[in-house]
N, C-alpha and C positions, 0 to 999 in steps of 0.2 A: 605533710607539706605537698602542695600542688605544684609540681615541677614539670618542665618540658622533658621529653626523653632525649633530646639532642640539643647541642649548642655549638656554635662556631666561634673559634678563637682566631682573631686576626692579629698576626704578629707585627708589632711596630718597633721592635728593638733596633733593627738596622737604621731606623730614622730617629725616632724619639729617644732611643737609648744611646746611640752613638753621639748624637748632637750634644749630649750633656757631659761628654768626656773631654777633658783638656788634652790628654795624651792623644796625639794624632794616630788614628787607626789606619794602617796601610790598606790600599785597595785590595790587595791579594787576600788579606785576612778577612776583610768584609765579604769577599766572594766566597771564601771558605765557609764562613758562618752561614751565608745565604744558601750555599749548596747543602750544608748539613740541615738547615731548617726546612729546605724544600723536600727533604726525605723523611720528615717527621709526621706527615699526614696533614700538616697545615695547608689550607687551600688558598690562603690570601696573605701576602706579606707586603708591608709597606717598606720598600727598599731604600728610599732616600728622599731628600727634599731638594727642590730647585730654588735655592735662595742665593742671596749675595755672598759669594765666597769670602769676601773681606769681613763680613759680619759673622759668618758661620764657616770657618775654614774646614771643619770636619766634613762638610758636605760639598767641598769644592770639586770632588771627583764624581759627582752625580752622573754626568753625561757618559763618562768612561765606564762607570759601574753598570749602567743600564745596557750598554752595548755588550756586556759580558755575562749577563744574568743567566743562571743555570736552570735547567728543567722548566722552561717556559710552557711546555705542553701540559704540565701537571699543576702549576701554581699560577695564580693571578698576582702579578706584581703591580703595585701602585706607587705613586709618588705624590708628595705634598707640594702644592704651589701656593704662593702668597700673593701673586700678581700675574698680570698678563704675560710678562716675560717668562715667568715660571711655567705657565701653560705651554708656551711656544717651545721652551727647552724640553719639557717632558714629551711633547709630541715628536720633536725632532730626534729624541733619544729612543723612540719606538714604544713608549708606554701607551697602553690603550685604556688605562684606568687612572683617574686623577682624584686627589683629595683636596678639597677647598673648604674654607671655613671663615667665620667672623667671630669676634669676641663680644659677649654680652656686656663686658666691662669696658667702659670708655677708656679708663686708664690703661688697662692691659692692652687694648687695641693700639693705643698710641705707642706703648713701649715695645710691643711685639712686631707691629707692621708699620708704625709711623703715621697711621691715618686714624681719623675719628671713626666712630661706629657708623655715622651717616655716610661718610665717604667709603667705608669698608663695604657697606651694603650696595652702594652704587658700583663699586669695583667688582664684587662677587657676581653681580648680574652680567657684567661684561665678560668675566672669566667663564661663567656658565655658557654664555653665547659662543665664545670662541671654542670652548671644549666641545660643544655640540657640533660646531662647524667641522671640527676635526674628528667627529664621530667617536669621541671618547666617552666612556662610562663615568658618571660623576657621583662621588660620595661627598655631600656637603653637610656641614654641621655648625655647631655653636660651641665655642670655647667659653670657659668660665661660666658654664650653665648653672652650676650649683654654688657659685660664690667666687669672690675675688679677694686676695690678700690686701689689695689696695682700697677696695670699695666696700668690702664686707658682703652681706647678703645681696644677691641679685633677685629682684622680684620675679616670681614665676610668671606673672602676667607679661613681663617684658620678654622673657625667654620664649613664651608661647607666641607672642606677636612676631618675633624674629623668625621663629620656626615656620609660621604660616607663610611669610614672604619667601623663604627659601624653598619650601615644599612646593609652593605654587609655581616656581620657576620651571619645575619638571626635572627631577633628579632621580637617581637610581637607588641611592641609599642615604639615610639620614643619621647624623651622629650628634650625640650630646656628650660633651667632654667636661670632666671634673678637673680642669687644668691645674688648679691650685690645691687639690686634695681636701676640699672642705665639705664634701657631701656626707650625709648620714642616711641610714636606711629609711627613716620616715620621710625625709626630703626626696629621696629617690622614688619612693612609692608615689608621693604626691605629684612630682613632675611627670613621671611616666603616665600616670592616670590622666593628666591634663593633655599630654602630647599625643598619646595613641589615637584619639579620635580624629586628629587632623592629619595623620601621616598617610592616609589613603592606601593603607596596606604596605607601605614601604618598609623594608627592614630597618629597625632601629638599632644602631650600634652605640654601646656605652663605653666610654673611655675613662677609666678610673685610675687615679694616682693614689698611692698608699701613704701619703704624707702624714696623716694622723692615725694610721692603723685601721682605717675603716674600709679599706678596699674590698676585701673578700666578703665582709658583712653586707656591703652594698651589692655585690654580685648576687648573693643569695636572695636578697630582696628583689632585685631586678628579674631573676629567674622566676620567682613567684608571681611577678607581674606579667610574665609571658615574653620577656625579652630574651633573645637567643643568640645575639651577636655581641662580642666583647673584644675591644682592643686589649692586647696584653704584650708584655715585653719580656723576653727570656732573661732570667736572673733578676727580674725586677729593675732593670735598667731604665733610665730616662729622667726627664725633668725639663721644664721650660727654662731656658737661660734667662728669661726676662721676668721670672717669678722669684720673689724673695723666699729663701729656704725651700726651694723646690726639691722634691724627691721623686723617686722612680714610679713607674707604672706598676700595676699588679703583675706579678711574675707569671709568665705563661705556664710553666710547669706547676706552680703552686695552684693556679686557677684550674688547670686540667685535673690535678690531683683532687682538689675539692669537689669538682663536678663529678668525676668518676666515683668518688666516695659516696655521693648521695644519689647515684643512679642516673646521672646526666652524661650521655656519651659525647665525647669531643672528637673521636677518631684520630687522636694524636698519640705519638709515642713519647711518653713523658721522659723516659730514660735518655732518648736521643736529644730531646730539647735540653735536658739537664747537662748533657755533655757540652753543649754550646756555652752554657753559663760557666762551667768549669774552665773551658778553654779561654774565655774572656777574662776570668779572674786571674789566670796565670799571666796573660798578656798585660793586664792593667796593674797587676801587683797589689790587688786589694780584694776584699770580700764584697760581693754583690749583695743587694738587699734581700733577694729571694731566699727561700728556705729549703725547698724540696731537693734542690740539686746537691745539697750537702749530705743528703741521706742516700746517695747512690753508692753502693759498695763496689769494691774492685771487680766483683763478678757481675756488675751491672744490675744489681737487685736493689729495689727500694726497701730499706729496713726501718 
């Protein structure tokens, strides 16, 4: 296998993971999880999203949360914004890194943000401009890049076309999201091969959901294609509220365990990440989808 020696895991559990839970997670518990995650070797954590609190009550404390973020000197904290107001709130909350995106699926775009793809592209350009004015670093990407439960397969030519528009705006990182968990290794290889030549050297982040059990297989394929940045969520938490039968992201500790097993360094403490998953399981009163956190012994040894 031709693999990179190192890879970067970007923790999205505090946003993508928490948003999928009906049980309201207290601000103090969110901060406890963020503090623990900030001490695991993760260098980038998506802390929250700046969305309408009436539509997403779990994220209603985004502003307060950002004012209390721990260990800012060792971790880059990012926030997700869906519109201009979200950008303004993120900036006012003190974040210097923002995540923005559009969906390649017309139906998902309407369900997720209430606007068509055409309007979403116009909106993301305005969001990009405002973020630049605020001197914020921008990660921009495409949701449903590998398929949509409402529309089925998304033509790769369509995804590439959207990617060109986004990249040409001038961004710092580019993301491809398998929002509905429909990607397979062959498709991943094909799309990465098409996208890499137009990224102008930008880091490509892949965001996989494990809806159909393909998540880690897709990670291995992406590694072989030279991709070294991956969104993950501790415990395998997550799922888009506007996707039918949505399930969680690939688990951070599972992904790190896989990579370390095949010689790809992540610089993360798997045991400490697993402890976060165990803590959330106890609070939520249910098993999370991830696997490796269940193999941590009382002596903190993976067996």
